[in-house]
C-alpha positions as CSV (number, residue, x, y, z in Angstrom):
1,M,2.1,63.7,104.5
2,K,0.4,66.6,102.7
3,P,-0.8,69.5,104.8
4,V,-4.5,69.5,105.5
5,L,-6.3,72.2,103.7
6,N,-8.8,74.4,105.6
7,R,-12.4,74.7,104.5
8,L,-11.5,77.5,102.1
9,G,-9.0,75.4,100.4
10,S,-5.9,77.4,101.5
11,R,-2.9,76.2,103.4
12,P,-3.0,76.8,107.2
13,R,-1.2,79.9,108.4
14,V,1.9,79.6,110.3
15,A,2.1,82.0,113.3
16,R,5.0,84.5,113.0
17,R,7.1,85.4,116.1
18,A,7.0,89.1,116.8
19,F,10.2,91.0,117.6
20,T,10.8,91.3,121.3
21,L,11.5,94.6,123.0
22,I,15.2,93.6,123.5
23,E,15.6,92.8,119.8
24,L,14.1,96.1,118.8
25,L,16.4,98.0,121.2
26,A,19.4,96.0,119.8
27,V,18.4,97.1,116.2
28,I,18.1,100.7,117.3
29,V,21.5,100.6,119.0
30,I,23.1,99.1,115.9
31,L,21.5,101.8,113.6
32,A,22.7,104.5,116.0
33,I,26.3,103.2,115.9
34,L,26.2,103.0,112.1
35,S,24.8,106.5,111.9
36,Y,27.5,107.8,114.2
37,F,30.3,106.4,112.1
38,L,28.6,107.6,108.9
39,V,28.2,111.2,110.3
40,T,31.8,111.1,111.7
41,N,33.3,110.1,108.4
42,L,31.2,112.6,106.5
43,T,32.2,115.4,108.9
44,G,35.9,114.4,108.6
45,A,35.7,114.4,104.9
46,S,34.0,117.8,104.9
47,R,36.7,119.3,107.1
48,V,39.4,117.9,104.8
49,M,37.6,119.5,101.8
50,D,37.2,122.8,103.6
51,V,41.0,122.9,104.4
52,Q,41.8,122.2,100.8
53,I,39.5,124.9,99.5
54,T,41.0,127.3,102.0
55,K,44.5,126.5,100.7
56,V,43.4,127.0,97.1
57,N,41.7,130.3,97.9
58,G,44.7,131.3,100.0
59,Q,46.9,130.7,97.0
60,K,44.8,133.2,95.0
61,I,45.5,135.8,97.6
62,V,49.2,134.9,97.6
63,G,49.2,135.5,93.8
64,A,47.8,139.0,94.3
65,I,50.3,139.6,97.1
66,S,53.1,138.6,94.7
67,A,51.7,140.8,92.0
68,H,51.7,143.8,94.4
69,S,55.3,143.1,95.3
70,D,56.3,143.0,91.7
71,D,54.7,146.4,91.2
72,K,55.6,148.1,94.5
73,G,58.8,146.3,95.4
74,D,57.5,145.2,98.8
75,W,54.8,143.1,100.3
76,P,51.5,144.6,101.4
77,R,51.6,146.2,104.8
78,S,50.2,144.6,107.9
79,S,49.9,148.0,109.7
80,F,47.8,151.0,108.9
81,T,49.1,153.9,106.9
82,S,48.5,157.6,107.5
83,E,46.4,157.6,104.4
84,W,44.0,155.1,105.9
85,G,43.9,156.9,109.3
86,D,43.8,155.2,112.6
87,P,42.4,151.7,112.8
88,P,38.9,151.7,114.4
89,N,40.0,148.9,116.8
90,N,42.8,146.4,117.5
91,S,41.1,143.4,115.9
92,N,41.9,141.7,112.6
93,L,44.4,144.3,111.6
94,G,46.6,142.3,109.2
95,S,43.6,141.0,107.3
96,E,42.1,144.4,107.0
97,C,45.4,145.9,105.8
98,L,45.5,143.2,103.2
99,Y,42.0,144.1,102.0
100,L,42.9,147.9,101.8
101,T,46.1,147.1,99.9
102,L,44.8,144.5,97.4
103,C,41.2,145.4,96.8
104,A,41.3,149.1,96.0
105,D,40.4,150.2,92.5
106,K,43.1,149.0,90.0
107,A,45.0,147.2,92.8
108,A,46.3,143.7,92.3
109,G,43.2,142.1,93.8
110,D,40.6,144.5,92.5
111,G,37.4,142.5,92.0
112,L,39.0,139.1,92.6
113,F,38.1,138.5,96.2
114,D,34.5,139.6,96.6
115,E,33.4,136.1,97.7
116,F,36.2,136.1,100.4
117,L,35.1,139.4,102.0
118,G,33.8,139.5,105.6
119,N,33.5,141.9,108.5
120,V,33.5,139.7,111.5
121,D,34.3,142.5,114.0
122,G,31.8,144.8,112.4
123,D,34.1,147.9,112.1
124,Q,34.3,150.8,109.7
125,L,36.9,153.3,108.6
126,A,36.7,156.8,110.0
127,R,36.8,158.4,106.6
128,R,36.5,157.3,103.0
129,V,39.8,155.9,101.6
130,S,40.8,156.4,98.0
131,G,39.9,153.4,95.9
132,F,36.9,152.4,97.9
133,E,33.2,153.5,97.9
134,V,32.2,152.3,101.3
135,L,33.5,152.7,104.9
136,T,33.1,149.0,105.8
137,L,36.5,147.7,106.8
138,F,36.4,144.2,105.3
139,E,38.7,141.3,105.9
140,L,39.8,138.6,103.5
141,C,38.3,135.4,104.9
142,D,38.8,131.6,104.7
143,Q,36.3,128.8,103.8
144,W,34.8,129.1,107.3
145,G,34.1,132.8,106.9
146,N,36.9,133.9,109.3
147,P,39.7,136.4,108.5
148,F,43.1,135.2,107.4
149,A,45.8,136.5,109.7
150,Y,48.4,138.3,107.6
151,F,51.9,139.4,108.7
152,H,54.5,141.4,106.8
153,N,57.9,140.3,108.0
154,R,58.3,143.7,109.7
155,D,55.5,142.8,112.1
156,Y,56.5,139.2,112.8
157,G,57.0,140.0,116.5
158,R,53.5,141.4,116.9
159,E,50.7,139.5,118.6
160,D,47.5,140.3,116.8
161,Q,44.0,139.9,118.3
162,Y,41.5,138.3,116.0
163,E,37.7,138.2,116.3
164,T,36.3,135.0,114.7
165,L,33.2,132.9,114.8
166,H,33.0,129.2,115.7
167,P,32.1,127.5,112.3
168,E,29.5,125.2,114.0
169,T,27.9,127.2,116.8
170,G,28.5,130.8,115.5
171,E,29.9,131.7,118.9
172,S,32.3,134.7,119.0
173,I,35.9,133.8,119.6
174,T,38.8,136.1,120.5
175,S,42.2,134.6,120.0
176,V,45.8,135.8,119.3
177,A,47.5,135.2,116.0
178,R,51.3,135.0,115.8
179,A,53.7,134.6,113.0
180,R,54.9,131.0,112.8
181,K,58.4,129.9,113.8
182,N,60.5,126.9,112.9
183,P,60.2,124.7,116.0
184,A,63.8,123.4,115.5
185,T,65.5,126.8,115.2
186,Q,62.9,129.1,116.8
187,K,63.4,131.5,113.9
188,Y,60.6,132.9,111.9
189,F,59.7,131.1,108.7
190,E,60.5,133.3,105.7
191,P,62.2,136.2,107.5
192,R,62.1,138.3,104.4
193,G,58.7,137.3,103.2
194,F,55.2,137.3,104.7
195,Q,52.9,134.8,106.4
196,L,49.2,134.1,105.7
197,I,47.4,131.9,108.2
198,S,43.9,130.6,108.6
199,A,42.5,129.7,112.0
200,G,41.3,126.4,110.5
201,P,38.2,124.3,111.3
202,D,37.9,125.4,114.9
203,G,38.0,129.1,114.1
204,E,40.7,129.8,116.8
205,F,44.2,131.0,116.1
206,G,47.0,129.2,117.9
207,S,45.5,125.8,117.9
208,D,46.8,122.6,116.2
209,D,44.4,122.9,113.2
210,D,45.7,126.4,112.0
211,V,46.3,126.3,108.2
212,A,49.5,128.0,107.0
213,I,48.8,128.9,103.4
214,N,52.2,129.9,102.0
215,F,55.5,131.3,103.0
216,A,56.8,133.5,100.2
217,A,60.1,134.3,98.6
218,P,61.7,137.7,98.9
219,P,60.0,140.4,96.8
220,A,61.4,141.6,93.5
221,G,63.0,145.0,93.5
222,K,63.8,147.2,96.5
223,P,61.3,147.6,99.3
224,S,59.1,150.6,98.9
225,K,58.7,153.4,101.5
226,E,54.9,153.0,101.8
């Protein structure tokens, strides 16, 4: 049987059932779950990418460290020299020493690490140091803007205080960086080399997400007396 046309000649309208409140809530819940998994996956991928970038940037620093050892016969120091004067505080020392060694005029890293520089603890040198124009005591920083911890093998037994910032909240973090040991032998990795370590995605040294950049071979030549 053909449908009866109304007076205007059109087909009669069929009433549409509206969404119930429960159905709308169900849709909202499903969208929220999908959004959660999407954000979680994107965040995880972002962290993986940041770790890889930190490793690549760390390798650039390692290259400058190796160039310094080829020239001087020893790795950069991780303690202050008399030429630099006394450190202004006890925070971020290894990273600051790496900056003072590698980034002076005509040094191995001169002009190479400008984008890596930070000053998380906000300190300054007491006097101008040869090779630098400013008193700001910079650190060499990772992808999250926090200083790499650096240890010359002479200082492996030292516990260094580091001031960092939480990458997401910007909250100040104080933690202790230590040279890494082989868990099986309890001996330091690369006893004649150096260690360069990032605090990783959480910005805190000593946690499971720390990123060890490279453990180096012994330097060429004899150790210098610097």
